[in-house]
N, C-alpha and C positions, 0 to 999 in steps of 0.2 A: 504494500500500500504506500503510494507516494505521499508527499507532504500535503498536497491539495486534498486528497481523499481523506487523510487523517483529520484535517481541519474541518472538512464538511461533516464528517462523522461526529466530531466534537460538538459542533453547533447544533446538529440535528438531535443529538442525545439530550442536550440542555433544553431544547425546545419541546421535548416530550414531558418535561417536568414543569417548566415555566411556559405555559401556553399563551399564545397571542402576543408575545413580546420578542419577536425575532431580532429587531434592531438592538434592543438592550442586551440580549444574550451574545450577539456578535461583538458588541462593545466590550463586554466582560472578557471574552476570549482575546480580543485585541490588546486589552490592558495587560493581561498576564503574558502574552507573547512579547510585549514590549518591556517585560520585567518590571512592571510597576505595581503599586498598591492601589486597591480599588475601594471606593466609598459608595455605598448604596444608601440613598436617603429617600425616605418616604414614610407615610403613616403606617402604624402597626397593621399587620395582617394581610399585606399584599404580596408576600412571598420573598422578602429580603433575605431572611435567614435560610430559607429553602434554597434559594439561588446560590448562596455562599457555600452551603453544604454540597450542592450538586457540582459546583465548579471544582471543589477540592477532590471529590471522588472521581470525576471524569478525568482530571489531569493526573490522577494516580499519585497524589502527594499525601504525605503524613500530615495530619492536621489536628489541631486542638481548638476547642471552643471555650471562650470566656464570656460569661454574662457580666457586663460592666454595670456596677452599682455604685451608689454614692459612697459606700464604705470600702470599696476596693482599693488596696494599697499597691504601690509600685512593686513591692517584694512579692505580692501575689502573682505578678506577671513574670518577673525575672527569676524568682527562686531565692532560697536562703541557704546560708551555711549553718549547719547544726553540729554541735559538739557530740561526737560519738565516743563513749567511754571505752568501748572495746578497742578502738583504734587510737585512742588518746589524741585525737585531733579533730579539727572542724572538717566536715564533709559537705560539699556543696550539693544541694538538691535542686535540680533545674526546675523552673516553672514552665507554664504553658507556652511562653515565648519560644522555647526550644523545639519548634516544630517547623515544617516547611510551609505550612499555611496556618496562620492564626486567624480564627474567626472571632473578631471583636464585636460581639453583639450589643447593640444599643450603646455605642462607644460614648455618646454624649450624655449618658447618665452618670458617668464617673466624674470625679473632681478634676479640676485642671492639673493638679499635682500628678495624678495617675495618668492622665492623658499625655502629659509632657514626658513621662517615663518611656513612652513609646518612640519618642523622637530619635534617640540614638539607634534603637533597633531598626527603625524604618530607613534611616539614612545611611548608617554605617554597617548594618547587618551584624551588630555585636551589642553586648550589654556589659556594663561595668558593675560588679558587685563586690563589696568589701575591698575595693582597691585593685581588683583583678579584672582584666578584660577577657571576655569569653565570646568566641565566634558563634554565630547562629548557623543552623543548617543551611545548605545550599540545594535548591533555591529557597528564598525566604520571601513570603508574601504576607501582607496584612489585607484581609478582606473585612472591612468594617461596615456595620449597618448603623444608621442613626435615624432618630425620629425628628420631625420638624422642631425648630427651636422654640416655637410658641407653646409646646406641650409642657405640662407640669413635670418638674423634676429633671429638666435637661439643662446642660451647660453648653454654651457655644464653644466649639473647638477653637483653640488659638490659631491665628492665621499661619503661624510657622508650621503647625501640624497639617493644616489644610493643604499647604503647598507641597507636602510630602506625598499626598495622594495623586497619583498620575491621572486618575479619571474619577469623576463623580457621575453616577447615573441615578435616575429615578424611574421606578417601574410604573407607577400609576395604576388606576383601577383597570381591570380587564374589560374587554368589550363583552357584549351579550353572549356571543357564541363561545368565547373562551370561558366565561363564567359558568355557562351551562356544562361545559366539559369538566370544570372543577367540581360542580355539584354532583355530577353523575359518575365521575371517574373514581379511580382508586385514590386512597389517601396519599397526599404528596410525600409524607414521611416514609411510607412503605416504598414508594417509587424511588426515592433517593437512596434508601438502604439497599435496593436491588441494582443500582447502577453499576456497571462494570467500569474498570479503569481502562481508558483508551490510550493513555500515554504512561511513560515513567519519567523520572527526573532527567535521565540522559536524553531521551527523545525530546523533551521540552527544551533542554538547552540547545539541542541541534536546531530546533525551530527558531529559537531566539537568535541564534547566529545567522540564520537565513534572513531574519528581519533586519539585522544590522547591515546585511549585504545588499538590501534593496537600494536601487539607485535613485538619487534625487538630483535632477538636472538643474542647471543654473536658473532658468526661467521659473522653475517651481520654487526654488529658494527665494528668488526675488518676490514672488507672490506671497510667500510666507512672511517675509520681512515687511511687506506692505501691510499685511494684517496685524503684525505685532506693532508696527509704527502707529497704526490707527488706534490701537488701545492706549497709546501714550500721548495722543495729540490733544487730550482734554475735551474732545467732542462727545465721547461715549462713556468714559469711565473716570473715576476719581484718580486712580493711579493705573499705570500700564503694566504690561507683562514684563517679568524679569527675563534675563537670558536663559535661566534654568527652565522657565516655562516654555520658551521657544524650542529648546532641545526636547522637552517633553512632547510638544506638538509634533515634531518631526518623527520621534520614535513611534508615536501612536499612528501617524499617517503611514509609516512604513509597514506596521503590523496590519493596518487596514488593507494596504495594497497586496500583501501576501495572502490575506483572506480572500481577496477578489481574484487571486490567481495571476497577479502581475509581478514583474521583477523591477518595476519602477513606480515612483509615486506620481499620481495624477492630482490635479487640483480638486477633483471630486473626493479623493481620499482625505485631503486636508479639511474640506468643508464638512465631510461626514462626521469627523471626530472632534472638530474644533470646540463646539459648545461644551461637550462633555469633559474636555481636557482643560479648558481655561475658565469656565464660568465661575467655579468655586474659588478662583484666585482673584476675581475682579469684583469691584463694587460700582454699580451704575451711578451716574449722576442723579442727584436728588430729584431733579425735575424731569427725569427720563420717562417716568410713568410705566416702566417695564422692569421685569426681573432681569437678572444677569444673563440667563439663557436666551431670553427673547432679545436682549440688547446685543448679544453676540451675533445672533442670526440676522438682525437688522444691519449690523456692521458688515457681515459677509456680503449682503446684497449691495452695500454701498461701495465696497472695494472692488475695482475692476479686475477682471482676469488678465493674466499676461498675454 
């Protein structure tokens, strides 16, 4: 089975669990192919945690799930060193961070102190405990879910942490046909438990290397830079995208191109992933009258193609 067939099988399998959301499931696959962390934001009950579980199982990765709560401590994630009398020394007991995929469920219900404990893990792929730095498994992904900020008991994620998520998606309510399938079909948890692994860590890394090898021509990079410059001109957003965000856009666009079976990035690839990749990093002008996602899409329409 070649890379294109594997990727189609991945997306098709996810669509058997998360019905009626083909664009969102493809975005999730693109995010992991681009070696990025994923944030799924929506109201409770629309399938955020189910999608995260399905992704981990389909990609064949070792995963752990943590329910974030207001009393969760940083050591609950990273682990602790406990003195063992038989060995007459402190022995480190790793926490759930030491997995290839961390499912951070309702991440914005934890305190800012615990949220910030994830920063080193997400950026450096390591944790520091008791003065010692320990590497995390490879690959390492955080797939986090969060509820809307206006719900009781939630904390806004710090901007520095939002910037570490390569992509943010929202599932939304299903359409009528998809909801009927949910009502009459098997329990989603049973479906997730029965999912086979279609990849292993080695195959995933091979696909990620293919993503890096996707070609981006000079006119395409000009178009990307025009979009990035538009975020900085004061017409659309309070502050513009950073260079790190621009690199993130290119990585996601390359992954999107691979999913579409191309060995080069097209403007359509950039447009398809731009809002999901940058909207959580931008704040619209106060008089815009639109949310960040809608403002990004309006900006895309206003920036001419090369």
